[in-house]
Backbone and ligand atoms as CSV (ligand in chain L), in Angstrom:
chain,resi,resn,atom,element,x,y,z
A,1,MET,N,N,0.838,-1.210,0.000
A,1,MET,CA,C,0.000,0.000,0.000
A,1,MET,C,C,0.867,1.252,0.000
A,2,ARG,N,N,1.938,1.160,0.831
A,2,ARG,CA,C,2.854,2.301,0.907
A,2,ARG,C,C,3.478,2.586,-0.474
A,3,GLY,N,N,3.866,1.475,-1.132
A,3,GLY,CA,C,4.475,1.624,-2.451
A,3,GLY,C,C,3.519,2.260,-3.441
A,4,VAL,N,N,2.239,1.868,-3.370
A,4,VAL,CA,C,1.237,2.420,-4.282
A,4,VAL,C,C,1.121,3.922,-4.060
A,5,THR,N,N,1.055,4.331,-2.788
A,5,THR,CA,C,0.922,5.755,-2.461
A,5,THR,C,C,2.102,6.541,-3.013
A,6,GLN,N,N,3.307,5.979,-2.824
A,6,GLN,CA,C,4.488,6.681,-3.324
A,6,GLN,C,C,4.443,6.811,-4.830
A,7,GLU,N,N,4.018,5.712,-5.481
A,7,GLU,CA,C,3.986,5.747,-6.935
A,7,GLU,C,C,2.980,6.789,-7.422
A,8,GLN,N,N,1.826,6.877,-6.728
A,8,GLN,CA,C,0.804,7.826,-7.160
A,8,GLN,C,C,1.275,9.266,-6.999
A,9,SER,N,N,2.103,9.520,-5.989
A,9,SER,CA,C,2.493,10.904,-5.758
A,9,SER,C,C,3.816,11.258,-6.448
A,10,ALA,N,N,4.442,10.298,-7.117
A,10,ALA,CA,C,5.675,10.612,-7.850
A,10,ALA,C,C,5.342,11.591,-8.967
A,11,PRO,N,N,6.165,12.620,-9.145
A,11,PRO,CA,C,5.837,13.614,-10.178
A,11,PRO,C,C,5.810,12.999,-11.573
A,12,ARG,N,N,4.839,13.402,-12.365
A,12,ARG,CA,C,4.768,12.974,-13.760
A,12,ARG,C,C,5.158,14.114,-14.712
A,13,VAL,N,N,5.069,15.339,-14.174
A,13,VAL,CA,C,5.377,16.519,-14.986
A,13,VAL,C,C,6.286,17.443,-14.180
A,14,GLY,N,N,7.310,17.979,-14.828
A,14,GLY,CA,C,8.142,19.004,-14.207
A,14,GLY,C,C,7.706,20.365,-14.725
A,15,VAL,N,N,7.516,21.307,-13.820
A,15,VAL,CA,C,7.186,22.686,-14.223
A,15,VAL,C,C,8.369,23.560,-13.814
A,16,VAL,N,N,9.094,24.058,-14.791
A,16,VAL,CA,C,10.290,24.834,-14.476
A,16,VAL,C,C,10.168,26.226,-15.106
A,17,MET,N,N,10.894,27.167,-14.510
A,17,MET,CA,C,10.836,28.545,-15.019
A,17,MET,C,C,12.188,29.208,-14.825
A,18,GLY,N,N,12.460,30.189,-15.673
A,18,GLY,CA,C,13.769,30.813,-15.671
A,18,GLY,C,C,14.036,31.730,-14.504
A,19,SER,N,N,12.969,32.207,-13.867
A,19,SER,CA,C,13.118,33.162,-12.769
A,19,SER,C,C,11.861,33.107,-11.907
A,20,ARG,N,N,12.021,33.526,-10.664
A,20,ARG,CA,C,10.832,33.638,-9.799
A,20,ARG,C,C,9.823,34.600,-10.405
A,21,SER,N,N,10.318,35.556,-11.193
A,21,SER,CA,C,9.402,36.540,-11.791
A,21,SER,C,C,8.465,35.903,-12.823
A,22,ASP,N,N,8.754,34.655,-13.220
A,22,ASP,CA,C,7.877,33.936,-14.158
A,22,ASP,C,C,6.737,33.211,-13.429
A,23,PHE,N,N,6.782,33.221,-12.108
A,23,PHE,CA,C,5.857,32.360,-11.353
A,23,PHE,C,C,4.385,32.703,-11.606
A,24,GLU,N,N,4.108,34.021,-11.679
A,24,GLU,CA,C,2.709,34.424,-11.870
A,24,GLU,C,C,2.130,33.781,-13.136
A,25,THR,N,N,2.936,33.731,-14.188
A,25,THR,CA,C,2.499,33.090,-15.441
A,25,THR,C,C,2.387,31.579,-15.257
A,26,MET,N,N,3.400,30.974,-14.676
A,26,MET,CA,C,3.451,29.525,-14.590
A,26,MET,C,C,2.451,28.961,-13.584
A,27,GLN,N,N,1.947,29.845,-12.712
A,27,GLN,CA,C,0.882,29.429,-11.791
A,27,GLN,C,C,-0.313,28.883,-12.584
A,28,GLY,N,N,-0.519,29.421,-13.781
A,28,GLY,CA,C,-1.607,28.930,-14.635
A,28,GLY,C,C,-1.459,27.446,-14.916
A,29,ALA,N,N,-0.231,27.007,-15.175
A,29,ALA,CA,C,0.021,25.579,-15.442
A,29,ALA,C,C,-0.184,24.765,-14.165
A,30,LEU,N,N,0.321,25.295,-13.064
A,30,LEU,CA,C,0.225,24.547,-11.798
A,30,LEU,C,C,-1.232,24.386,-11.377
A,31,ASP,N,N,-2.039,25.419,-11.594
A,31,ASP,CA,C,-3.469,25.333,-11.239
A,31,ASP,C,C,-4.160,24.229,-12.039
A,32,VAL,N,N,-3.866,24.191,-13.344
A,32,VAL,CA,C,-4.511,23.177,-14.204
A,32,VAL,C,C,-4.074,21.767,-13.796
A,33,LEU,N,N,-2.777,21.596,-13.554
A,33,LEU,CA,C,-2.282,20.260,-13.164
A,33,LEU,C,C,-2.907,19.823,-11.848
A,34,ARG,N,N,-3.034,20.780,-10.917
A,34,ARG,CA,C,-3.680,20.458,-9.630
A,34,ARG,C,C,-5.137,20.039,-9.862
A,35,ASP,N,N,-5.866,20.836,-10.650
A,35,ASP,CA,C,-7.286,20.539,-10.878
A,35,ASP,C,C,-7.474,19.184,-11.559
A,36,LEU,N,N,-6.511,18.791,-12.391
A,36,LEU,CA,C,-6.627,17.511,-13.099
A,36,LEU,C,C,-5.930,16.373,-12.353
A,37,GLY,N,N,-5.412,16.682,-11.179
A,37,GLY,CA,C,-4.804,15.636,-10.351
A,37,GLY,C,C,-3.527,15.055,-10.935
A,38,VAL,N,N,-2.766,15.880,-11.659
A,38,VAL,CA,C,-1.507,15.399,-12.248
A,38,VAL,C,C,-0.355,15.729,-11.291
A,39,PRO,N,N,0.309,14.731,-10.722
A,39,PRO,CA,C,1.414,14.993,-9.802
A,39,PRO,C,C,2.552,15.718,-10.520
A,40,ASN,N,N,3.054,16.751,-9.877
A,40,ASN,CA,C,4.098,17.558,-10.533
A,40,ASN,C,C,5.086,18.103,-9.510
A,41,GLU,N,N,6.172,18.643,-10.049
A,41,GLU,CA,C,7.152,19.314,-9.197
A,41,GLU,C,C,7.581,20.607,-9.879
A,42,THR,N,N,8.015,21.571,-9.080
A,42,THR,CA,C,8.350,22.896,-9.619
A,42,THR,C,C,9.773,23.281,-9.269
A,43,ARG,N,N,10.470,23.915,-10.206
A,43,ARG,CA,C,11.827,24.400,-9.963
A,43,ARG,C,C,12.035,25.733,-10.678
A,44,VAL,N,N,12.874,26.590,-10.090
A,44,VAL,CA,C,13.405,27.735,-10.829
A,44,VAL,C,C,14.787,27.320,-11.312
A,45,LEU,N,N,14.962,27.359,-12.643
A,45,LEU,CA,C,16.240,26.986,-13.283
A,45,LEU,C,C,16.510,28.031,-14.350
A,46,SER,N,N,17.707,28.481,-14.463
A,46,SER,CA,C,17.980,29.467,-15.497
A,46,SER,C,C,19.064,28.949,-16.445
A,47,ALA,N,N,18.771,29.067,-17.750
A,47,ALA,CA,C,19.779,28.676,-18.742
A,47,ALA,C,C,21.016,29.558,-18.625
A,48,HIS,N,N,20.818,30.788,-18.151
A,48,HIS,CA,C,21.921,31.761,-18.099
A,48,HIS,C,C,22.577,31.822,-16.728
A,49,ARG,N,N,21.738,31.759,-15.680
A,49,ARG,CA,C,22.260,31.987,-14.330
A,49,ARG,C,C,22.640,30.695,-13.605
A,50,THR,N,N,21.973,29.596,-13.963
A,50,THR,CA,C,22.287,28.310,-13.312
A,50,THR,C,C,22.396,27.202,-14.357
A,51,PRO,N,N,23.297,27.356,-15.335
A,51,PRO,CA,C,23.354,26.378,-16.438
A,51,PRO,C,C,23.628,24.950,-15.967
A,52,HIS,N,N,24.451,24.787,-14.925
A,52,HIS,CA,C,24.789,23.435,-14.462
A,52,HIS,C,C,23.584,22.759,-13.807
A,53,LEU,N,N,22.807,23.585,-13.087
A,53,LEU,CA,C,21.585,23.075,-12.450
A,53,LEU,C,C,20.595,22.588,-13.508
A,54,LEU,N,N,20.555,23.306,-14.610
A,54,LEU,CA,C,19.663,22.939,-15.715
A,54,LEU,C,C,20.028,21.540,-16.228
A,55,ALA,N,N,21.308,21.296,-16.408
A,55,ALA,CA,C,21.754,19.983,-16.899
A,55,ALA,C,C,21.420,18.893,-15.875
A,56,THR,N,N,21.593,19.226,-14.610
A,56,THR,CA,C,21.282,18.252,-13.552
A,56,THR,C,C,19.795,17.918,-13.564
A,57,TYR,N,N,18.972,18.952,-13.759
A,57,TYR,CA,C,17.522,18.704,-13.756
A,57,TYR,C,C,17.106,17.849,-14.956
A,58,ALA,N,N,17.739,18.083,-16.102
A,58,ALA,CA,C,17.412,17.275,-17.283
A,58,ALA,C,C,17.676,15.794,-16.996
A,59,ALA,N,N,18.780,15.505,-16.303
A,59,ALA,CA,C,19.096,14.116,-15.947
A,59,ALA,C,C,18.049,13.574,-14.968
A,60,ARG,N,N,17.622,14.419,-14.018
A,60,ARG,CA,C,16.594,14.002,-13.059
A,60,ARG,C,C,15.274,13.663,-13.783
A,61,ALA,N,N,14.935,14.480,-14.770
A,61,ALA,CA,C,13.689,14.254,-15.511
A,61,ALA,C,C,13.694,12.874,-16.167
A,62,GLU,N,N,14.841,12.485,-16.678
A,62,GLU,CA,C,14.946,11.154,-17.301
A,62,GLU,C,C,14.881,10.058,-16.244
A,63,ARG,N,N,15.575,10.300,-15.130
A,63,ARG,CA,C,15.598,9.302,-14.056
A,63,ARG,C,C,14.186,9.059,-13.526
A,64,LEU,N,N,13.401,10.141,-13.378
A,64,LEU,CA,C,12.031,10.016,-12.865
A,64,LEU,C,C,11.056,9.566,-13.941
A,65,ASN,N,N,11.556,9.501,-15.188
A,65,ASN,CA,C,10.703,9.163,-16.324
A,65,ASN,C,C,9.491,10.093,-16.417
A,66,LEU,N,N,9.740,11.392,-16.296
A,66,LEU,CA,C,8.656,12.365,-16.428
A,66,LEU,C,C,8.020,12.245,-17.809
A,67,ALA,N,N,6.713,12.470,-17.865
A,67,ALA,CA,C,6.020,12.432,-19.159
A,67,ALA,C,C,6.429,13.625,-20.010
A,68,CYS,N,N,6.697,14.756,-19.351
A,68,CYS,CA,C,7.144,15.952,-20.058
A,68,CYS,C,C,7.599,16.996,-19.050
A,69,ILE,N,N,8.268,18.014,-19.576
A,69,ILE,CA,C,8.672,19.173,-18.770
A,69,ILE,C,C,7.996,20.399,-19.379
A,70,ILE,N,N,7.296,21.158,-18.548
A,70,ILE,CA,C,6.759,22.445,-18.997
A,70,ILE,C,C,7.773,23.506,-18.572
A,71,ALA,N,N,8.316,24.223,-19.542
A,71,ALA,CA,C,9.377,25.185,-19.239
A,71,ALA,C,C,8.968,26.581,-19.698
A,72,GLY,N,N,8.871,27.495,-18.742
A,72,GLY,CA,C,8.506,28.874,-19.064
A,72,GLY,C,C,9.697,29.790,-18.903
A,73,ALA,N,N,9.864,30.698,-19.854
A,73,ALA,CA,C,10.958,31.666,-19.754
A,73,ALA,C,C,10.620,32.887,-20.607
A,74,GLY,N,N,11.274,34.006,-20.261
A,74,GLY,CA,C,10.999,35.239,-20.987
A,74,GLY,C,C,12.258,35.874,-21.535
A,75,GLY,N,N,12.068,36.763,-22.495
A,75,GLY,CA,C,13.205,37.464,-23.102
A,75,GLY,C,C,14.009,36.529,-23.986
A,76,ALA,N,N,15.316,36.489,-23.766
A,76,ALA,CA,C,16.176,35.532,-24.483
A,76,ALA,C,C,15.942,34.170,-23.832
A,77,ALA,N,N,14.834,33.546,-24.213
A,77,ALA,CA,C,14.278,32.412,-23.459
A,77,ALA,C,C,14.923,31.086,-23.898
A,78,HIS,N,N,16.107,30.822,-23.389
A,78,HIS,CA,C,16.838,29.624,-23.805
A,78,HIS,C,C,16.506,28.380,-23.004
A,79,LEU,N,N,15.797,28.554,-21.900
A,79,LEU,CA,C,15.566,27.418,-20.998
A,79,LEU,C,C,14.912,26.208,-21.686
A,80,PRO,N,N,13.782,26.383,-22.392
A,80,PRO,CA,C,13.176,25.183,-23.009
A,80,PRO,C,C,14.109,24.501,-24.002
A,81,GLY,N,N,14.758,25.272,-24.851
A,81,GLY,CA,C,15.647,24.688,-25.863
A,81,GLY,C,C,16.847,23.992,-25.247
A,82,MET,N,N,17.412,24.585,-24.207
A,82,MET,CA,C,18.569,23.956,-23.559
A,82,MET,C,C,18.162,22.663,-22.851
A,83,LEU,N,N,16.985,22.682,-22.221
A,83,LEU,CA,C,16.508,21.435,-21.596
A,83,LEU,C,C,16.328,20.355,-22.656
A,84,ALA,N,N,15.713,20.754,-23.781
A,84,ALA,CA,C,15.490,19.788,-24.862
A,84,ALA,C,C,16.806,19.235,-25.386
A,85,ALA,N,N,17.864,20.054,-25.330
A,85,ALA,CA,C,19.176,19.585,-25.792
A,85,ALA,C,C,19.752,18.525,-24.864
A,86,PHE,N,N,19.365,18.612,-23.578
A,86,PHE,CA,C,19.946,17.710,-22.590
A,86,PHE,C,C,19.122,16.447,-22.341
A,87,THR,N,N,17.853,16.423,-22.788
A,87,THR,CA,C,17.010,15.264,-22.479
A,87,THR,C,C,16.051,14.944,-23.612
A,88,ARG,N,N,15.684,13.639,-23.703
A,88,ARG,CA,C,14.667,13.268,-24.690
A,88,ARG,C,C,13.265,13.409,-24.097
A,89,VAL,N,N,13.146,13.737,-22.810
A,89,VAL,CA,C,11.819,13.999,-22.227
A,89,VAL,C,C,11.213,15.186,-22.987
A,90,PRO,N,N,9.979,15.045,-23.489
A,90,PRO,CA,C,9.396,16.134,-24.279
A,90,PRO,C,C,9.317,17.438,-23.485
A,91,VAL,N,N,9.714,18.529,-24.135
A,91,VAL,CA,C,9.693,19.840,-23.488
A,91,VAL,C,C,8.585,20.697,-24.121
A,92,LEU,N,N,7.724,21.230,-23.256
A,92,LEU,CA,C,6.643,22.113,-23.693
A,92,LEU,C,C,7.027,23.530,-23.273
A,93,GLY,N,N,7.282,24.392,-24.235
A,93,GLY,CA,C,7.792,25.728,-23.939
A,93,GLY,C,C,6.690,26.764,-23.805
A,94,VAL,N,N,6.791,27.571,-22.757
A,94,VAL,CA,C,5.818,28.656,-22.535
A,94,VAL,C,C,6.558,29.998,-22.588
A,95,PRO,N,N,6.265,30.819,-23.594
A,95,PRO,CA,C,6.895,32.140,-23.669
A,95,PRO,C,C,6.258,33.079,-22.634
A,96,VAL,N,N,7.070,33.550,-21.709
A,96,VAL,CA,C,6.570,34.479,-20.692
A,96,VAL,C,C,6.559,35.889,-21.280
A,97,GLN,N,N,5.513,36.628,-20.965
A,97,GLN,CA,C,5.385,37.991,-21.509
A,97,GLN,C,C,6.455,38.896,-20.897
A,98,SER,N,N,7.346,39.354,-21.735
A,98,SER,CA,C,8.444,40.212,-21.254
A,98,SER,C,C,7.980,41.663,-21.215
A,99,ARG,N,N,8.692,42.469,-20.416
A,99,ARG,CA,C,8.335,43.896,-20.331
A,99,ARG,C,C,8.735,44.630,-21.618
A,100,ALA,N,N,9.940,44.351,-22.111
A,100,ALA,CA,C,10.466,45.143,-23.232
A,100,ALA,C,C,9.725,44.875,-24.537
A,101,LEU,N,N,9.456,43.597,-24.840
A,101,LEU,CA,C,8.904,43.260,-26.159
A,101,LEU,C,C,7.615,42.436,-26.062
A,102,SER,N,N,6.948,42.505,-24.918
A,102,SER,CA,C,5.635,41.866,-24.715
A,102,SER,C,C,5.613,40.365,-24.976
A,103,GLY,N,N,6.757,39.728,-24.928
A,103,GLY,CA,C,6.774,38.267,-25.062
A,103,GLY,C,C,7.022,37.771,-26.473
A,104,VAL,N,N,7.069,38.682,-27.441
A,104,VAL,CA,C,7.355,38.245,-28.818
A,104,VAL,C,C,8.800,37.734,-28.886
A,105,ASP,N,N,9.677,38.378,-28.119
A,105,ASP,CA,C,11.066,37.902,-28.029
A,105,ASP,C,C,11.108,36.482,-27.453
A,106,SER,N,N,10.322,36.256,-26.383
A,106,SER,CA,C,10.282,34.930,-25.753
A,106,SER,C,C,9.745,33.883,-26.736
A,107,LEU,N,N,8.659,34.262,-27.417
A,107,LEU,CA,C,8.035,33.329,-28.377
A,107,LEU,C,C,9.023,32.936,-29.470
A,108,HIS,N,N,9.672,33.926,-30.054
A,108,HIS,CA,C,10.621,33.625,-31.142
A,108,HIS,C,C,11.796,32.787,-30.634
A,109,SER,N,N,12.265,33.110,-29.424
A,109,SER,CA,C,13.399,32.358,-28.871
A,109,SER,C,C,13.053,30.887,-28.688
A,110,ILE,N,N,11.789,30.635,-28.299
A,110,ILE,CA,C,11.396,29.253,-27.992
A,110,ILE,C,C,10.962,28.485,-29.245
A,111,VAL,N,N,10.233,29.174,-30.118
A,111,VAL,CA,C,9.629,28.450,-31.249
A,111,VAL,C,C,10.637,28.165,-32.366
A,112,GLN,N,N,11.666,28.992,-32.499
A,112,GLN,CA,C,12.554,28.868,-33.661
A,112,GLN,C,C,13.724,27.925,-33.392
A,113,MET,N,N,13.417,26.715,-32.960
A,113,MET,CA,C,14.476,25.730,-32.740
A,113,MET,C,C,14.956,25.172,-34.081
A,114,PRO,N,N,16.256,24.944,-34.207
A,114,PRO,CA,C,16.739,24.315,-35.439
A,114,PRO,C,C,16.262,22.860,-35.503
A,115,ALA,N,N,16.164,22.321,-36.701
A,115,ALA,CA,C,15.716,20.939,-36.868
A,115,ALA,C,C,16.607,20.001,-36.065
A,116,GLY,N,N,15.979,19.066,-35.369
A,116,GLY,CA,C,16.738,18.066,-34.622
A,116,GLY,C,C,16.534,18.136,-33.118
A,117,VAL,N,N,16.154,19.297,-32.605
A,117,VAL,CA,C,15.930,19.446,-31.152
A,117,VAL,C,C,14.581,20.153,-30.956
A,118,PRO,N,N,13.482,19.383,-30.927
A,118,PRO,CA,C,12.167,20.022,-30.896
A,118,PRO,C,C,11.750,20.522,-29.511
A,119,VAL,N,N,11.045,21.656,-29.523
A,119,VAL,CA,C,10.339,22.153,-28.330
A,119,VAL,C,C,8.918,22.477,-28.788
A,120,ALA,N,N,7.920,21.877,-28.153
A,120,ALA,CA,C,6.528,22.206,-28.464
A,120,ALA,C,C,6.251,23.570,-27.843
A,121,THR,N,N,5.789,24.512,-28.646
A,121,THR,CA,C,5.690,25.895,-28.165
A,121,THR,C,C,4.238,26.342,-28.068
A,122,PHE,N,N,3.920,27.023,-26.960
A,122,PHE,CA,C,2.541,27.430,-26.690
A,122,PHE,C,C,2.413,28.957,-26.773
A,123,ALA,N,N,1.208,29.448,-26.510
A,123,ALA,CA,C,0.941,30.892,-26.617
A,123,ALA,C,C,1.701,31.677,-25.547
A,124,ILE,N,N,1.855,32.958,-25.782
A,124,ILE,CA,C,2.521,33.837,-24.809
A,124,ILE,C,C,1.639,33.979,-23.567
A,125,GLY,N,N,2.250,33.828,-22.409
A,125,GLY,CA,C,1.574,34.169,-21.149
A,125,GLY,C,C,0.748,33.051,-20.532
A,126,VAL,N,N,-0.230,33.457,-19.710
A,126,VAL,CA,C,-0.988,32.492,-18.895
A,126,VAL,C,C,-1.760,31.493,-19.768
A,127,ALA,N,N,-2.292,31.961,-20.916
A,127,ALA,CA,C,-3.015,31.027,-21.796
A,127,ALA,C,C,-2.084,29.903,-22.231
A,128,GLY,N,N,-0.845,30.245,-22.556
A,128,GLY,CA,C,0.131,29.226,-22.960
A,128,GLY,C,C,0.457,28.284,-21.817
A,129,ALA,N,N,0.582,28.848,-20.619
A,129,ALA,CA,C,0.899,28.010,-19.453
A,129,ALA,C,C,-0.234,27.016,-19.178
A,130,LYS,N,N,-1.474,27.507,-19.258
A,130,LYS,CA,C,-2.624,26.614,-19.017
A,130,LYS,C,C,-2.714,25.551,-20.107
A,131,ASN,N,N,-2.520,25.956,-21.350
A,131,ASN,CA,C,-2.621,24.980,-22.438
A,131,ASN,C,C,-1.485,23.956,-22.400
A,132,ALA,N,N,-0.314,24.394,-21.970
A,132,ALA,CA,C,0.788,23.428,-21.839
A,132,ALA,C,C,0.420,22.361,-20.808
A,133,ALA,N,N,-0.222,22.777,-19.722
A,133,ALA,CA,C,-0.634,21.812,-18.694
A,133,ALA,C,C,-1.725,20.885,-19.225
A,134,LEU,N,N,-2.651,21.437,-19.997
A,134,LEU,CA,C,-3.701,20.589,-20.590
A,134,LEU,C,C,-3.088,19.603,-21.582
A,135,PHE,N,N,-2.089,20.059,-22.295
A,135,PHE,CA,C,-1.392,19.186,-23.248
A,135,PHE,C,C,-0.653,18.071,-22.505
A,136,ALA,N,N,-0.017,18.444,-21.404
A,136,ALA,CA,C,0.683,17.444,-20.581
A,136,ALA,C,C,-0.314,16.397,-20.080
A,137,ALA,N,N,-1.474,16.861,-19.636
A,137,ALA,CA,C,-2.499,15.928,-19.152
A,137,ALA,C,C,-2.973,15.013,-20.288
A,138,ALA,N,N,-3.088,15.580,-21.485
A,138,ALA,CA,C,-3.515,14.772,-22.635
A,138,ALA,C,C,-2.479,13.694,-22.962
A,139,LEU,N,N,-1.201,14.044,-22.825
A,139,LEU,CA,C,-0.148,13.041,-23.045
A,139,LEU,C,C,-0.281,11.903,-22.029
A,140,ILE,N,N,-0.463,12.274,-20.775
A,140,ILE,CA,C,-0.568,11.272,-19.711
A,140,ILE,C,C,-1.848,10.448,-19.892
A,141,ALA,N,N,-2.902,11.114,-20.382
A,141,ALA,CA,C,-4.186,10.435,-20.574
A,141,ALA,C,C,-4.113,9.310,-21.609
A,142,THR,N,N,-3.086,9.304,-22.447
A,142,THR,CA,C,-2.990,8.227,-23.437
A,142,THR,C,C,-2.761,6.875,-22.763
A,143,THR,N,N,-2.226,6.913,-21.541
A,143,THR,CA,C,-1.971,5.638,-20.843
A,143,THR,C,C,-2.603,5.589,-19.450
A,144,ASP,N,N,-3.193,6.684,-18.982
A,144,ASP,CA,C,-3.739,6.713,-17.627
A,144,ASP,C,C,-5.238,7.042,-17.658
A,145,GLU,N,N,-6.027,6.060,-17.264
A,145,GLU,CA,C,-7.478,6.183,-17.391
A,145,GLU,C,C,-8.054,7.275,-16.489
A,146,ALA,N,N,-7.512,7.408,-15.266
A,146,ALA,CA,C,-8.052,8.401,-14.322
A,146,ALA,C,C,-7.825,9.820,-14.861
A,147,THR,N,N,-6.646,10.056,-15.427
A,147,THR,CA,C,-6.366,11.387,-16.006
A,147,THR,C,C,-7.274,11.635,-17.201
A,148,ARG,N,N,-7.489,10.579,-17.990
A,148,ARG,CA,C,-8.370,10.697,-19.159
A,148,ARG,C,C,-9.768,11.127,-18.717
A,149,ALA,N,N,-10.276,10.495,-17.661
A,149,ALA,CA,C,-11.629,10.804,-17.182
A,149,ALA,C,C,-11.705,12.253,-16.680
A,150,ARG,N,N,-10.671,12.692,-15.957
A,150,ARG,CA,C,-10.690,14.072,-15.441
A,150,ARG,C,C,-10.574,15.094,-16.567
A,151,LEU,N,N,-9.778,14.774,-17.580
A,151,LEU,CA,C,-9.633,15.685,-18.717
A,151,LEU,C,C,-10.949,15.765,-19.510
A,152,ASP,N,N,-11.581,14.618,-19.700
A,152,ASP,CA,C,-12.881,14.607,-20.400
A,152,ASP,C,C,-13.909,15.420,-19.619
A,153,ALA,N,N,-13.897,15.279,-18.284
A,153,ALA,CA,C,-14.857,16.017,-17.451
A,153,ALA,C,C,-14.589,17.522,-17.546
A,154,PHE,N,N,-13.318,17.905,-17.554
A,154,PHE,CA,C,-12.957,19.325,-17.683
A,154,PHE,C,C,-13.505,19.890,-18.996
A,155,ARG,N,N,-13.309,19.121,-20.069
A,155,ARG,CA,C,-13.738,19.622,-21.375
A,155,ARG,C,C,-15.263,19.680,-21.469
A,156,ALA,N,N,-15.927,18.703,-20.885
A,156,ALA,CA,C,-17.391,18.703,-20.891
A,156,ALA,C,C,-17.912,19.907,-20.106
A,157,ALA,N,N,-17.279,20.208,-18.968
A,157,ALA,CA,C,-17.713,21.352,-18.144
A,157,ALA,C,C,-17.485,22.662,-18.899
A,158,GLN,N,N,-16.384,22.728,-19.634
A,158,GLN,CA,C,-16.063,23.927,-20.407
A,158,GLN,C,C,-17.116,24.153,-21.493
A,159,THR,N,N,-17.505,23.064,-22.153
A,159,THR,CA,C,-18.548,23.154,-23.176
A,159,THR,C,C,-19.871,23.576,-22.543
A,160,GLN,N,N,-20.208,22.952,-21.403
A,160,GLN,CA,C,-21.475,23.243,-20.737
A,160,GLN,C,C,-21.549,24.705,-20.313
A,161,ALA,N,N,-20.411,25.266,-19.889
A,161,ALA,CA,C,-20.384,26.672,-19.455
A,161,ALA,C,C,-20.780,27.600,-20.602
A,162,VAL,N,N,-20.397,27.238,-21.819
A,162,VAL,CA,C,-20.789,28.041,-22.984
A,162,VAL,C,C,-22.287,27.876,-23.238
A,163,LEU,N,N,-22.758,26.622,-23.170
A,163,LEU,CA,C,-24.180,26.363,-23.439
A,163,LEU,C,C,-25.078,27.027,-22.404
A,164,ASP,N,N,-24.570,27.137,-21.164
A,164,ASP,CA,C,-25.362,27.727,-20.079
A,164,ASP,C,C,-25.336,29.248,-20.095
A,165,ASP,N,N,-24.467,29.826,-20.917
A,165,ASP,CA,C,-24.352,31.284,-20.936
A,165,ASP,C,C,-25.651,31.877,-21.499
A,166,PRO,N,N,-26.219,32.832,-20.795
A,166,PRO,CA,C,-27.493,33.397,-21.269
A,166,PRO,C,C,-27.397,34.047,-22.661
A,167,PHE,N,N,-26.182,34.385,-23.097
A,167,PHE,CA,C,-26.028,34.994,-24.420
A,167,PHE,C,C,-26.003,33.964,-25.531
A,168,PHE,N,N,-25.901,32.654,-25.142
A,168,PHE,CA,C,-25.871,31.594,-26.155
A,168,PHE,C,C,-27.293,31.353,-26.637
A,169,ASP,N,N,-27.510,31.413,-27.961
A,169,ASP,CA,C,-28.887,31.307,-28.459
A,169,ASP,C,C,-29.266,29.897,-28.901
A,170,GLY,N,N,-28.373,28.941,-28.708
A,170,GLY,CA,C,-28.734,27.563,-29.005
A,170,GLY,C,C,-28.474,27.144,-30.431
A,171,HIS,N,N,-27.938,28.020,-31.256
A,171,HIS,CA,C,-27.688,27.651,-32.662
A,171,HIS,C,C,-26.230,27.821,-33.017
L,1,RP5,C1,C,14.450,35.011,-18.087
L,1,RP5,O1,O,14.646,36.366,-17.880
L,1,RP5,C2,C,13.396,34.614,-17.122
L,1,RP5,O2,O,12.672,33.533,-17.633
L,1,RP5,C3,C,12.535,35.839,-16.955
L,1,RP5,O3,O,11.354,35.783,-17.731
L,1,RP5,C4,C,13.435,36.951,-17.481
L,1,RP5,C5,C,13.677,38.044,-16.475
L,1,RP5,O4,O,14.196,37.475,-15.291
L,1,RP5,P1,P,14.367,38.358,-13.973
L,1,RP5,O5,O,15.336,39.448,-14.314
L,1,RP5,O6,O,12.993,38.885,-13.631
L,1,RP5,O7,O,14.868,37.415,-12.934
L,1,RP5,O8,O,15.624,34.288,-17.890
């Protein structure tokens, strides 16, 4: 029983960010993972400020057999690409909205990976963080029935919320 409990609480997704200042954005991913019951762990890792830690975390992700890593970063956002260089664990990149260029710099930095080292890239900001978490849940749902059921319920509730809106005319 103890072993089962440990296995259930072992992280399946890593949520990492380049700075504490990214937390407000990445909270969107953490909220979704919590609501869908996906065990996860969070780290601040910087491609620029803590490059060695980044490499260590990539090795940990493989050791834990994480389903994926959600990596958020802003500006010269090298974190997702560098993680992808160090591990075959799929990396889902979230461009954080930067002050100087509103996140377009982050988006371009993350999405324009050269062929051979892929990073799945999401929208700028909280929408991207939430969708990355939903995508992570969908990956896990391919082999985990409980996650599949929770994801289906989330989507059904989302649809129902539109149908229940008084402005919806039924057509
Ligand atoms: C990036 O630089 C981080 O991902 C963050 O979005 C940005 C700014 O970091 P701080 O100066 O706020 O720590 O590496």
